[in-house]
C-alpha positions as CSV (number, residue, x, y, z in Angstrom):
1,M,24.4,3.6,-29.3
2,Y,27.6,1.7,-29.8
3,Q,26.6,-1.4,-27.8
4,E,26.5,-3.5,-31.0
5,T,29.9,-2.2,-32.0
6,V,31.4,-3.4,-28.7
7,R,29.6,-6.7,-28.7
8,Q,30.8,-7.5,-32.3
9,A,34.2,-6.1,-32.0
10,Q,37.1,-8.6,-32.5
11,N,39.0,-6.9,-29.7
12,L,39.0,-7.4,-26.0
13,I,37.0,-4.5,-24.5
14,L,37.3,-4.2,-20.7
15,I,35.7,-1.5,-18.5
16,V,37.2,-1.0,-15.0
17,D,35.5,1.0,-12.3
18,A,37.1,3.4,-9.9
19,Q,37.9,0.6,-7.5
20,Q,39.7,-1.3,-10.4
21,R,37.1,-4.0,-10.5
22,V,35.7,-5.4,-13.7
23,A,32.4,-3.6,-14.7
24,Y,32.2,-5.1,-18.2
25,L,34.0,-7.6,-20.4
26,N,32.7,-8.1,-24.0
27,P,31.9,-11.5,-25.4
28,W,35.1,-11.7,-27.6
29,G,37.2,-10.9,-24.5
30,E,35.4,-13.6,-22.5
31,Q,36.0,-16.1,-25.3
32,Q,39.7,-15.1,-25.6
33,L,40.3,-15.5,-21.9
34,G,38.3,-18.7,-21.7
35,L,35.7,-17.3,-19.3
36,S,32.0,-18.1,-19.0
37,P,29.6,-15.2,-19.6
38,G,29.5,-12.9,-16.7
39,T,32.1,-14.6,-14.5
40,A,34.6,-11.8,-14.7
41,L,32.2,-9.2,-13.3
42,H,33.3,-7.6,-10.0
43,L,36.7,-9.3,-10.0
44,S,39.6,-7.0,-9.3
45,I,42.1,-6.5,-12.1
46,N,44.7,-8.5,-10.2
47,E,42.2,-11.4,-9.7
48,L,41.3,-11.4,-13.3
49,F,44.8,-11.5,-14.7
50,T,46.2,-13.8,-12.0
51,S,43.5,-16.4,-12.7
52,Q,44.2,-16.2,-16.4
53,G,47.9,-16.6,-16.1
54,I,48.7,-13.4,-18.0
55,S,52.5,-12.7,-18.0
56,W,53.9,-9.2,-18.1
57,P,57.5,-8.4,-19.2
58,V,59.3,-5.8,-17.1
59,P,58.4,-3.0,-17.1
60,S,55.0,-3.8,-18.6
61,R,53.4,-4.5,-15.2
62,A,54.4,-1.1,-13.9
63,G,53.4,0.4,-17.3
64,W,49.9,-1.2,-17.0
65,E,49.4,0.5,-13.6
66,Q,50.5,3.8,-15.1
67,M,48.2,3.3,-18.1
68,I,45.2,2.7,-15.8
69,A,46.2,5.8,-13.7
70,R,46.7,8.1,-16.7
71,P,44.8,6.7,-19.7
72,G,45.5,8.4,-23.0
73,D,49.0,9.5,-21.9
74,H,50.7,6.1,-22.3
75,D,52.0,4.0,-25.2
76,P,50.5,0.6,-25.8
77,I,51.8,-2.3,-23.7
78,V,51.9,-5.9,-24.6
79,S,51.1,-9.1,-22.6
80,R,50.8,-12.8,-23.3
81,H,48.6,-15.6,-22.0
82,R,47.6,-19.1,-22.8
83,A,44.3,-19.4,-24.7
84,S,41.6,-21.9,-23.9
85,D,43.0,-24.2,-26.6
86,G,46.5,-24.0,-25.0
87,S,48.0,-21.8,-27.6
88,L,50.1,-18.7,-26.7
89,C,48.3,-15.4,-27.4
90,W,49.6,-11.9,-27.5
91,L,47.5,-8.8,-26.6
92,S,48.3,-5.2,-27.1
93,W,46.7,-2.9,-24.6
94,T,45.5,0.8,-24.8
95,A,43.3,2.7,-22.4
96,S,41.0,5.8,-22.3
97,E,38.9,7.5,-19.6
98,W,35.4,6.3,-18.8
99,T,33.3,9.3,-17.9
100,D,29.7,9.9,-16.8
101,A,27.1,12.2,-18.4
102,G,28.7,15.1,-16.5
103,G,32.1,14.5,-17.8
104,Q,33.5,13.1,-14.5
105,R,35.8,10.1,-14.7
106,V,34.3,7.0,-13.2
107,G,36.7,4.4,-14.5
108,T,38.8,3.2,-17.4
109,I,38.0,1.6,-20.8
110,V,40.8,-0.8,-21.8
111,L,41.2,-2.2,-25.4
112,G,43.1,-5.4,-25.9
113,T,44.0,-6.3,-29.5
114,D,45.2,-9.8,-30.6
115,V,48.7,-9.3,-32.1
116,T,49.7,-13.0,-31.8
117,H,50.6,-13.2,-35.6
118,Y,52.9,-10.2,-35.2
119,H,55.2,-11.9,-32.5
120,H,57.1,-15.1,-32.2
121,D,57.2,-17.3,-29.1
122,G,59.5,-16.8,-26.2
123,A,60.6,-14.1,-23.9
124,A,62.6,-12.3,-26.6
125,G,59.6,-12.1,-28.8
126,F,57.6,-10.9,-25.8
127,Q,60.0,-8.1,-25.1
128,E,60.2,-7.4,-28.8
129,A,56.5,-7.0,-29.1
130,H,56.5,-4.6,-26.2
131,D,59.4,-2.6,-27.5
132,T,58.0,-2.5,-31.0
133,A,54.6,-1.2,-29.8
134,R,56.4,1.4,-27.7
135,R,59.2,2.6,-30.0
136,L,57.8,2.2,-33.5
137,P,58.8,4.9,-36.0
138,P,55.9,6.6,-37.8
139,E,56.1,4.2,-40.7
140,G,56.3,1.3,-38.3
141,K,53.3,2.5,-36.3
142,E,51.4,2.7,-39.6
143,S,52.1,-0.9,-40.2
144,W,51.2,-1.8,-36.6
145,Y,47.8,-0.1,-37.0
146,R,47.4,-1.9,-40.3
147,T,47.8,-5.1,-38.4
148,L,45.1,-4.1,-35.9
149,F,42.5,-3.0,-38.4
150,E,43.1,-5.9,-40.8
151,N,42.1,-8.3,-38.0
152,T,39.2,-6.4,-36.4
153,G,35.6,-7.3,-37.3
154,T,34.9,-3.6,-38.1
155,A,35.2,-1.9,-41.6
156,M,38.2,0.3,-41.4
157,V,40.0,2.6,-43.9
158,I,43.2,4.7,-43.7
159,L,43.1,8.1,-45.5
160,E,45.8,10.3,-46.8
161,E,46.1,13.9,-45.6
162,D,44.0,14.9,-48.6
163,L,41.4,12.2,-47.6
164,T,42.2,9.9,-50.4
165,I,42.3,6.2,-49.7
166,H,45.6,4.9,-48.4
167,S,44.5,1.4,-47.4
168,F,41.4,-0.6,-46.3
169,N,40.4,-3.9,-44.9
170,A,38.1,-6.7,-46.1
171,E,35.2,-5.5,-43.9
172,F,35.3,-2.1,-45.7
173,V,35.1,-4.0,-49.1
174,R,32.0,-5.9,-47.8
175,L,30.4,-2.8,-46.4
176,T,30.7,-0.7,-49.6
177,G,30.2,-3.4,-52.1
178,I,33.1,-2.1,-54.2
179,P,35.8,-4.5,-55.3
180,A,39.2,-3.9,-53.8
181,E,40.7,-3.1,-57.2
182,E,38.4,-0.1,-57.6
183,L,38.9,1.0,-54.0
184,Q,42.6,1.3,-54.7
185,Q,41.7,4.2,-57.0
186,K,42.3,6.7,-54.2
187,R,39.7,9.3,-55.2
188,I,36.8,6.9,-55.0
189,F,36.3,7.6,-51.2
190,R,34.9,11.0,-52.2
191,E,32.2,9.2,-54.2
192,L,31.1,7.1,-51.2
193,V,30.3,10.0,-48.9
194,R,27.4,12.4,-49.3
195,D,28.4,16.0,-49.8
196,E,27.4,17.3,-46.4
197,D,29.1,14.4,-44.7
198,F,32.3,14.9,-46.7
199,D,32.4,18.6,-45.9
200,R,32.1,17.8,-42.2
201,L,34.8,15.1,-42.5
202,V,37.1,17.7,-44.1
203,A,36.4,20.3,-41.5
204,Y,37.0,17.8,-38.6
205,H,40.2,16.6,-40.3
206,K,41.6,20.1,-40.5
207,L,40.8,20.6,-36.8
208,R,42.4,17.3,-36.0
209,C,45.6,18.1,-37.8
210,Q,46.0,21.4,-35.9
211,E,48.0,20.8,-32.8
212,S,45.6,22.8,-30.6
213,G,42.5,21.9,-32.6
214,Q,39.8,19.6,-31.3
215,A,37.4,17.7,-33.4
216,P,34.9,14.9,-32.5
217,T,36.2,11.4,-33.0
218,E,32.8,9.7,-33.1
219,Y,29.8,10.7,-35.1
220,E,27.3,9.4,-37.6
221,G,27.1,9.8,-41.4
222,Q,25.8,8.2,-44.5
223,I,27.7,6.4,-47.3
224,V,26.4,5.3,-50.7
225,T,27.2,1.7,-51.7
226,R,28.0,0.4,-55.2
227,Q,24.3,-0.7,-55.4
228,G,23.2,2.8,-54.7
229,E,21.9,1.9,-51.2
230,Q,22.3,4.6,-48.5
231,K,23.7,3.2,-45.3
232,L,23.8,5.0,-41.9
233,V,27.2,4.3,-40.4
234,A,28.8,5.1,-37.0
235,L,32.3,6.6,-37.7
236,K,35.2,6.6,-35.3
237,V,38.0,8.7,-36.7
238,D,41.5,9.6,-35.4
239,I,44.9,10.6,-36.5
240,I,47.6,7.9,-36.5
241,P,50.2,9.2,-34.1
242,D,53.3,10.9,-35.6
243,T,51.7,10.8,-39.1
244,H,49.3,12.7,-41.2
245,L,47.2,9.6,-41.8
246,T,43.6,9.3,-40.6
247,I,42.2,5.9,-39.5
248,A,38.4,5.5,-39.6
249,S,36.2,2.6,-38.5
250,L,32.7,2.4,-39.9
251,L,29.9,0.4,-38.4
252,D,26.7,-0.2,-40.4
253,I,23.9,0.9,-38.0
254,S,21.2,1.2,-40.7
255,R,19.2,-1.8,-39.5
256,R,19.7,-0.9,-35.9
257,Q,18.6,2.6,-36.6
258,H,15.5,1.4,-38.3
259,A,14.9,-0.9,-35.4
260,E,15.5,1.9,-32.9
261,N,13.1,4.1,-34.8
262,A,10.5,1.4,-34.9
263,Y,11.2,0.6,-31.2
264,R,10.9,4.2,-30.3
265,E,7.6,4.6,-32.1
266,S,6.4,1.4,-30.5
267,Q,7.4,2.7,-27.1
268,Q,5.7,6.0,-27.7
269,R,2.5,4.2,-28.8
270,L,2.7,2.0,-25.7
271,K,3.4,5.0,-23.5
272,R,0.3,6.8,-24.9
273,L,-1.7,3.7,-24.3
274,L,-0.5,3.2,-20.7
275,D,-0.9,6.9,-19.9
276,N,-4.5,6.8,-21.0
277,M,-5.4,3.5,-19.2
278,P,-7.2,3.7,-15.9
279,G,-4.8,2.8,-13.2
280,M,-1.0,3.0,-12.9
281,A,1.5,1.1,-15.0
282,Y,5.0,0.8,-13.6
283,S,8.5,-0.7,-14.1
284,I,10.8,-1.6,-11.2
285,E,14.5,-2.3,-11.9
286,A,16.1,-5.4,-10.3
287,D,19.0,-3.4,-8.8
288,D,19.9,-3.4,-5.1
289,H,17.3,-0.7,-4.3
290,K,14.5,-2.0,-6.6
291,T,14.4,1.5,-8.2
292,I,11.1,2.6,-9.7
293,S,12.1,3.5,-13.3
294,M,8.8,4.2,-15.0
295,V,5.3,5.2,-13.8
296,S,2.4,6.0,-16.2
297,Q,0.7,9.4,-16.2
298,G,-2.4,7.7,-14.9
299,A,-0.9,7.7,-11.5
300,L,-2.0,11.3,-10.9
301,A,-5.7,10.7,-11.5
302,F,-5.5,7.4,-9.7
303,T,-3.4,8.2,-6.6
304,G,-3.0,11.9,-6.6
305,F,0.8,11.5,-6.9
306,D,2.6,12.9,-10.0
307,A,4.4,10.2,-11.9
308,E,7.6,12.1,-11.9
309,T,7.7,12.2,-8.1
310,L,7.5,8.4,-8.0
311,V,10.2,7.6,-10.5
312,G,13.6,7.1,-8.9
313,R,12.1,6.1,-5.5
314,K,13.2,2.9,-3.8
315,F,10.5,0.3,-3.9
316,E,11.2,-0.5,-0.2
317,D,10.2,3.1,0.6
318,H,7.0,2.5,-1.3
319,F,6.4,-0.6,0.9
320,D,7.2,1.3,4.1
321,N,5.2,4.5,3.3
322,D,2.4,3.7,0.9
323,I,1.3,0.1,1.2
324,H,-0.9,-0.6,4.3
325,P,1.3,-2.2,7.0
326,E,-1.1,-5.1,7.3
327,D,-0.8,-5.9,3.6
328,A,2.9,-5.3,2.9
329,E,4.2,-8.7,3.9
330,N,1.6,-10.5,1.8
331,V,2.5,-8.4,-1.2
332,R,6.2,-9.3,-0.8
333,E,5.4,-13.0,-0.5
334,A,3.2,-13.0,-3.5
335,V,5.8,-11.3,-5.7
336,A,8.6,-13.5,-4.4
337,A,6.7,-16.7,-4.9
338,A,5.8,-15.8,-8.5
339,L,9.4,-14.8,-9.4
340,D,10.7,-18.1,-7.9
341,T,8.6,-20.0,-10.5
342,G,8.8,-17.5,-13.3
343,Q,5.1,-16.9,-13.2
344,P,3.1,-13.6,-13.3
345,F,2.1,-12.2,-9.9
346,E,-1.1,-10.8,-8.6
347,S,-2.1,-9.3,-5.2
348,V,-4.8,-7.2,-3.7
349,F,-3.9,-4.7,-1.0
350,R,-4.5,-1.2,0.4
351,L,-2.5,1.6,-1.2
352,R,-2.2,5.1,0.4
353,M,-3.3,7.9,-1.8
354,A,-1.9,11.5,-1.8
355,S,-4.8,12.5,0.4
356,G,-3.6,10.0,3.1
357,D,-6.6,7.7,2.6
358,Y,-6.2,4.1,1.6
359,K,-7.8,2.5,-1.4
360,W,-8.1,-1.2,-2.3
361,V,-6.1,-1.9,-5.5
362,R,-5.2,-5.0,-7.6
363,N,-1.6,-5.3,-8.7
364,R,-0.8,-7.6,-11.7
365,G,2.7,-7.9,-13.0
366,V,5.5,-10.1,-14.4
367,G,9.2,-10.4,-14.2
368,V,11.4,-9.5,-17.3
369,Y,14.5,-11.7,-17.7
370,D,17.6,-11.7,-19.9
371,D,18.8,-14.6,-22.0
372,Q,20.6,-16.1,-19.1
373,G,17.4,-16.1,-16.9
374,E,18.6,-13.2,-14.8
375,L,15.8,-10.8,-13.6
376,L,16.0,-7.4,-15.2
377,R,12.9,-5.7,-13.9
378,L,9.3,-6.0,-12.8
379,E,6.6,-4.6,-14.9
380,G,2.9,-4.4,-14.0
381,L,-0.3,-2.5,-13.7
382,V,-2.1,-1.3,-10.5
383,T,-5.9,-0.8,-10.8
384,D,-8.5,0.7,-8.5
385,I,-10.9,-2.0,-7.0
386,D,-11.9,0.0,-3.9
387,A,-15.6,0.2,-4.6
388,S,-16.0,-3.5,-5.4
389,K,-13.7,-4.6,-2.5
390,Q,-15.6,-2.4,0.0
391,A,-18.9,-4.0,-1.2
392,E,-17.3,-7.4,-0.9
393,L,-16.1,-6.7,2.6
394,E,-19.4,-5.3,3.7
395,L,-21.1,-8.4,2.4
396,N,-18.6,-10.7,4.1
397,K,-19.0,-8.9,7.4
398,E,-22.8,-9.1,7.2
399,N,-22.7,-12.8,6.4
400,Q,-20.2,-13.5,9.2
401,R,-22.4,-11.7,11.7
402,L,-25.5,-13.5,10.4
403,R,-23.8,-16.8,10.7
404,S,-22.4,-16.1,14.1
405,S,-25.8,-15.1,15.5
406,I,-28.0,-17.8,13.8
407,K,-27.1,-20.4,16.4
408,D,-28.7,-18.5,19.3
409,R,-31.4,-16.3,17.8
410,F,-33.4,-16.1,21.1
411,R,-30.6,-13.9,22.3
412,F,-28.8,-11.1,20.5
413,G,-26.1,-9.8,22.8
414,R,-28.0,-8.4,25.7
415,I,-31.3,-8.4,23.8
416,L,-33.8,-11.2,24.4
417,G,-36.6,-12.4,22.2
418,R,-37.4,-15.2,19.8
419,S,-40.6,-13.8,18.3
420,A,-41.0,-12.8,14.7
421,P,-40.9,-9.1,15.3
422,M,-37.6,-9.5,17.3
423,Q,-36.1,-11.6,14.5
424,Q,-36.7,-8.7,12.1
425,V,-35.0,-6.3,14.6
426,Y,-32.0,-8.6,14.7
427,E,-31.7,-8.5,10.9
428,M,-31.9,-4.7,11.0
429,I,-29.2,-4.5,13.7
430,L,-26.8,-6.6,11.5
431,R,-27.4,-4.5,8.4
432,A,-27.0,-1.3,10.3
433,A,-23.8,-2.5,12.0
434,A,-22.3,-3.5,8.6
435,A,-23.0,0.0,7.1
436,H,-21.6,3.4,8.0
437,A,-24.7,5.5,7.7
438,N,-26.5,7.1,10.6
439,V,-29.3,5.1,12.4
440,I,-32.5,6.2,14.2
441,I,-34.3,3.8,16.5
442,Y,-38.0,4.2,17.0
443,G,-39.8,2.6,20.0
444,E,-41.9,3.3,23.0
445,S,-40.3,4.0,26.3
446,G,-38.8,0.8,27.9
447,T,-38.4,-1.2,24.6
448,G,-34.6,-1.3,24.8
449,K,-33.5,1.4,22.4
450,E,-30.1,1.9,24.1
451,L,-29.5,-1.8,24.1
452,V,-30.1,-1.9,20.4
453,S,-27.8,1.1,19.8
454,R,-25.0,-0.6,21.8
455,A,-25.5,-3.8,19.8
456,I,-25.1,-1.8,16.5
457,H,-21.9,-0.1,17.9
458,D,-20.4,-3.4,19.2
459,L,-20.9,-5.1,15.9
460,S,-19.6,-2.2,13.8
461,D,-16.1,-1.3,12.7
462,R,-16.1,1.4,15.5
463,R,-16.4,-1.1,18.3
464,E,-12.9,-0.4,19.5
465,Q,-13.7,3.3,19.9
466,A,-16.0,5.1,22.4
467,F,-19.8,4.7,22.7
468,V,-21.1,7.9,24.2
469,P,-24.8,7.9,25.3
470,V,-26.5,11.3,25.6
471,N,-30.0,11.8,27.1
472,C,-31.0,14.8,25.1
473,G,-34.2,15.4,27.2
474,A,-32.2,15.7,30.4
475,I,-30.0,18.6,29.3
476,P,-31.3,22.1,29.7
477,E,-31.5,23.9,26.3
478,S,-29.1,26.6,27.6
479,L,-26.4,24.0,28.2
480,L,-26.8,21.9,25.0
481,E,-24.0,23.7,23.1
482,S,-21.4,23.5,25.9
483,E,-22.3,19.9,26.5
484,F,-22.1,18.8,22.9
485,F,-19.1,21.0,21.8
486,G,-17.3,21.5,25.0
487,Y,-15.9,24.8,26.3
488,K,-12.7,26.6,26.9
489,K,-11.5,27.9,30.2
490,G,-13.0,31.3,31.0
491,A,-15.8,30.9,28.5
492,F,-18.4,31.7,31.2
493,T,-18.6,31.9,35.0
494,G,-17.5,28.6,36.5
495,A,-15.5,27.5,33.4
496,D,-12.3,27.1,35.4
497,R,-10.8,24.6,32.9
498,D,-11.2,23.3,29.4
499,K,-13.8,20.6,29.0
500,S,-14.3,18.2,26.1
501,G,-17.8,17.9,24.7
502,F,-19.8,14.8,23.6
503,L,-18.4,15.2,20.0
504,D,-14.8,15.1,21.3
505,L,-15.5,12.1,23.5
506,A,-17.2,10.2,20.7
507,H,-14.5,10.9,18.0
508,G,-13.9,7.8,16.0
509,G,-16.8,6.0,17.7
510,T,-20.6,6.3,18.1
511,L,-22.7,9.1,19.6
512,F,-26.0,7.8,20.9
513,L,-28.6,10.6,21.0
514,D,-31.5,9.3,23.1
515,E,-34.7,11.3,22.8
516,V,-33.3,13.2,19.9
517,G,-36.7,14.8,19.4
518,E,-36.0,17.0,22.4
519,I,-33.3,18.9,20.6
520,G,-34.5,22.3,19.5
521,P,-34.2,23.6,15.9
522,A,-31.5,26.1,16.8
523,M,-29.2,23.3,18.1
524,Q,-30.1,21.1,15.2
525,V,-28.5,23.6,12.9
526,K,-25.2,23.5,14.8
527,L,-25.2,19.7,15.1
528,L,-26.0,19.3,11.4
529,R,-23.0,21.4,10.5
530,A,-20.7,19.3,12.7
531,I,-22.2,16.0,11.4
532,E,-21.8,17.0,7.7
533,G,-18.1,17.7,8.2
534,G,-18.3,21.5,8.6
535,G,-16.8,21.3,12.1
536,Y,-17.7,23.0,15.3
537,T,-16.2,25.5,17.7
538,P,-16.1,24.9,21.5
539,V,-17.8,27.6,23.6
540,G,-15.3,30.4,24.1
541,G,-12.9,28.9,21.5
542,K,-11.7,30.2,18.1
543,Q,-10.4,27.1,16.4
544,T,-12.8,25.0,14.4
545,R,-12.6,21.3,15.2
546,K,-13.8,18.4,13.1
547,T,-14.9,15.0,14.3
548,D,-15.4,11.5,13.0
549,I,-18.6,10.2,14.6
550,R,-21.5,7.9,13.7
551,I,-24.9,9.1,15.0
552,V,-27.3,6.5,16.4
553,A,-30.4,8.4,17.5
554,A,-33.5,7.1,19.4
555,T,-36.9,8.6,20.0
556,N,-40.5,7.5,20.9
557,R,-41.9,10.4,18.9
558,D,-43.1,10.6,15.3
559,T,-40.2,12.6,13.7
560,L,-42.0,13.0,10.4
561,Q,-44.9,14.6,12.1
562,M,-42.4,16.8,14.0
563,V,-41.0,18.0,10.7
564,R,-44.5,18.8,9.5
565,D,-45.2,20.7,12.8
566,G,-41.9,22.6,12.5
567,Q,-40.4,21.0,15.6
568,M,-37.6,19.3,13.6
569,R,-35.7,20.7,10.7
570,E,-36.1,18.8,7.4
571,D,-32.4,18.7,6.7
572,F,-31.7,17.4,10.2
573,Y,-34.4,14.7,9.8
574,Y,-32.8,13.5,6.5
575,R,-29.4,13.4,8.1
576,V,-30.3,11.2,11.0
577,H,-33.2,9.2,9.4
578,I,-31.1,7.0,7.1
579,I,-31.4,3.6,8.6
580,P,-34.6,3.4,10.7
581,V,-35.0,0.5,13.2
582,H,-38.5,0.0,14.7
583,L,-38.7,-1.8,18.1
584,P,-42.0,-3.5,18.8
585,P,-43.7,-2.9,22.2
586,L,-43.9,-5.8,24.6
587,R,-47.6,-6.3,24.0
588,D,-46.8,-7.1,20.3
589,R,-44.4,-9.9,21.3
590,R,-46.1,-11.6,24.2
591,S,-44.5,-14.9,23.3
592,D,-41.2,-13.4,24.5
593,I,-42.5,-12.7,28.1
594,P,-41.7,-16.2,29.5
595,L,-38.2,-15.8,28.2
596,L,-37.8,-12.4,29.7
597,V,-39.3,-13.5,33.0
598,E,-36.8,-16.4,33.2
599,H,-33.9,-14.1,32.4
600,F,-34.8,-11.4,35.0
601,L,-35.6,-13.9,37.9
602,L,-32.4,-15.8,37.4
603,S,-30.4,-12.5,37.3
604,Y,-31.6,-11.8,40.9
605,G,-29.5,-14.6,42.4
606,D,-30.7,-17.2,44.9
607,E,-33.9,-15.3,45.7
608,G,-34.9,-15.2,42.0
609,R,-34.0,-18.8,41.4
610,R,-36.1,-19.8,44.3
611,L,-39.2,-18.3,42.8
612,Y,-38.6,-19.7,39.3
613,P,-40.5,-21.2,37.6
614,L,-43.7,-19.2,38.2
615,S,-47.0,-20.9,38.5
616,G,-49.2,-21.1,35.5
617,H,-51.7,-18.7,37.1
618,V,-49.1,-16.0,37.6
619,M,-47.6,-16.4,34.2
620,E,-51.0,-16.1,32.6
621,Q,-51.5,-12.8,34.4
622,L,-48.2,-11.5,33.2
623,T,-48.9,-12.6,29.6
624,R,-52.3,-11.1,29.5
625,Y,-51.2,-7.7,30.9
626,H,-50.7,-5.0,28.2
627,W,-47.4,-3.6,29.6
628,P,-47.5,0.1,28.9
629,G,-44.0,0.5,30.3
630,N,-42.8,-2.4,28.2
631,V,-39.7,-4.4,29.2
632,R,-38.6,-1.9,31.7
633,E,-42.0,-2.2,33.5
634,L,-41.7,-6.0,33.4
635,Q,-38.3,-5.9,35.0
636,N,-39.6,-3.5,37.8
637,V,-42.6,-5.9,38.5
638,L,-40.4,-8.9,38.8
639,H,-37.9,-7.1,41.0
640,R,-40.7,-6.1,43.3
641,Y,-42.0,-9.7,43.3
642,V,-38.6,-11.1,44.3
643,T,-38.4,-8.5,47.1
644,L,-42.0,-8.5,48.4
645,G,-43.3,-11.8,47.3
646,R,-46.3,-10.5,45.3
647,L,-46.9,-9.2,41.8
648,V,-48.4,-5.8,41.5
649,L,-49.4,-4.6,38.0
650,E,-49.9,-0.9,37.9
651,D,-51.0,1.1,34.8
652,V,-49.6,4.5,35.7
653,G,-50.8,5.8,32.3
654,G,-54.4,4.8,32.8
655,G,-54.6,3.2,29.5
656,A,-55.4,-0.4,30.6
657,S,-58.8,-2.1,30.8
658,K,-60.4,-2.2,34.3
659,Q,-59.6,-5.8,35.0
660,N,-55.9,-5.1,34.6
661,T,-55.6,-1.7,36.2
662,G,-53.8,-1.7,39.6
663,A,-54.2,-5.5,39.9
664,T,-52.5,-7.3,42.7
665,V,-51.8,-10.9,41.8
666,A,-51.6,-12.9,45.0
667,V,-50.1,-16.4,45.0
668,P,-53.0,-18.7,46.0
669,P,-52.6,-21.8,48.2
670,G,-52.0,-24.9,46.2
671,S,-50.2,-23.0,43.5
672,G,-47.3,-25.5,43.6
673,D,-45.3,-24.0,46.6
674,R,-44.3,-26.1,49.5
675,L,-45.4,-25.1,53.0
676,V,-41.9,-24.2,54.0
677,D,-41.7,-21.9,51.0
678,A,-45.0,-20.2,51.7
679,V,-44.1,-19.7,55.4
680,G,-40.7,-18.3,54.4
681,R,-42.3,-15.8,52.0
682,F,-44.8,-14.7,54.6
683,E,-42.0,-14.3,57.2
684,K,-39.9,-12.2,54.9
685,E,-42.9,-9.9,54.1
686,F,-43.8,-9.6,57.8
687,L,-40.2,-8.8,58.8
688,L,-39.9,-6.2,56.0
689,G,-43.1,-4.5,57.2
690,Q,-41.8,-4.4,60.8
691,L,-38.4,-3.0,59.8
692,Q,-40.0,-0.3,57.8
693,E,-42.3,0.6,60.7
694,Q,-39.3,0.9,63.0
695,R,-37.3,2.9,60.4
696,W,-34.9,-0.1,60.1
697,H,-33.7,0.2,63.7
698,V,-32.7,-3.4,64.4
699,S,-32.8,-3.3,68.2
700,R,-36.2,-1.7,68.4
701,T,-37.6,-4.1,65.8
702,A,-36.3,-7.1,67.7
703,A,-37.8,-5.8,70.9
704,A,-41.2,-5.2,69.2
705,L,-41.1,-8.8,67.8
706,G,-40.0,-10.2,71.1
707,V,-36.9,-11.9,69.7
708,N,-33.2,-11.7,70.3
709,R,-31.4,-9.1,68.3
710,R,-29.0,-11.8,66.8
711,T,-32.0,-13.9,65.8
712,L,-33.5,-11.0,63.9
713,Q,-30.1,-10.3,62.2
714,R,-29.8,-13.9,61.1
715,K,-33.3,-13.9,59.6
716,M,-32.6,-10.5,57.8
717,K,-29.4,-12.0,56.4
718,R,-31.3,-15.1,55.2
719,Y,-33.9,-13.0,53.3
720,G,-31.5,-10.3,52.1
721,L,-33.2,-7.5,54.1
722,Y,-30.3,-5.1,54.3
């Protein structure tokens, strides 16, 4: 409230902290001592006065230390120093306690008044000034105070015991607008003060005159000028020691009060605006701890944190606890770079909410500086961009995956195929991997449903976590619950230890439910509850567990028809049937068969490479065949071909045309094989038959063939017959 008084005062005002270091020196004091603004801060008292060449007469140096130690209980002391223009200046010093809001002393306020005109040069004058200030009789002290208030920049008046005017200074004349001749009419002071303020002044004066009485020395009131203008003034009133005279200083704070009121109203409007804005406005002080000094009420709806719990926190704690570790350094660098250039800053990062989850936010702010360019605080606004950022990230991930796979579209991980149907499958895999929803894969047996499910997992955000495949059709219905949810020791006979279920094992990852159509309606209910976040309880357990899993299901059945027939619950269907992926049977992508044949033959090592490429006659038979077992059947046929040297196409389902059913495709002469290759293939098949007839007894087989045992072993090794 009195900052303007201090800044404009024509006195040296010095604030010293508990360690006797300079905490504040007003502009007049800096000018008087020839110091640049701010250079005195944090200097010790000894450093300040030594650097300025201030001289102390004995015993003034000791008196100074006593005055600092016991402010208010010591007479003024006097010192002299050389001003910036070289002239000799005299200062009279007084001190008072500097207390905090709780009344505890935290330092000392020192007032230095220029009394140069009162003293003559030389040591004698120096000592005289000190002695005069210390030993003045009452009438002398009155004159001494008169010297002080005549030369201060504040309006001052001395009042008699009956509160009539004793004397005044030029600033008082200027403030009231009343000529000095009229002010000398002692009773006129009563006319300057409003009734209620005068009554208060009288009451305080009576208290002040009582030896044990206490009255405030600083308060606000109003005076009426000669022009009839009411001015709000800050009064500082005290008794002149050893007299009945009252000295009062008056500072016109009307304009400042209007400005403060306007500023306060502006701040309230701004606060209402900020509190109702979406997001969180903040202010961070530029102190050592970067203290958060203001947070708008929007923080509660935005982050779940009450604004009051954030105010007062260290901003570094905010970095350590609330900003995602991967983003914190980037945020620091963005703010530091902007402040170095004096520019606004902006950054996008993940901020932890009260729930523990992270949201993407945008932070825009600016540094606030004083007249000297020193940073005072940071002010900014944090807004929620989580939805748009997530959409952007999803799109980026999908585009990256599309770009990375476009170079080699005949292969997608472990999946092979360049046909149009397989290109559509690849697109669906990418989209499913970029999303978080559950997936169901439809396809006949042998089309590669598990390969597709693994590809989705490996390309998703869960790729670092477990992929748990479950063949639902292979688990007896009575064991489904214990297998999925696990069990506790002693839950049933044979449960000699705790066992984790599939949901535990897949936590954070992907649970692949192969042949999901084999799960009965009763188990579907329990699985549905766990999938939807309701949790599950291990068999024999009491505590509900929750899991974070993504379901990728697979089936060769028509699930919609199962819902109509009552074999699958409708709610379970809608939970797993979110992103459907349809795999084509091999007969619908015959152009991929040569690619698959090449892959499988080369995967069988030297034996397979020796048989590749196949003759045109054999490849034609493979391409024309309808492949009821799909890719799995093709792999089986080729494996048998590498082992036995002949292709056998068997339709175990009986759905093929007669010309294809049970066909044996022999490799005819002249099909491109050399004689040595044909002989080798025959020899291998012949030896295999003999070994099977002798139940793989090597010695008996060698005797039956009429060859040496080592010769037979060498040939077996050549053809891989072990």
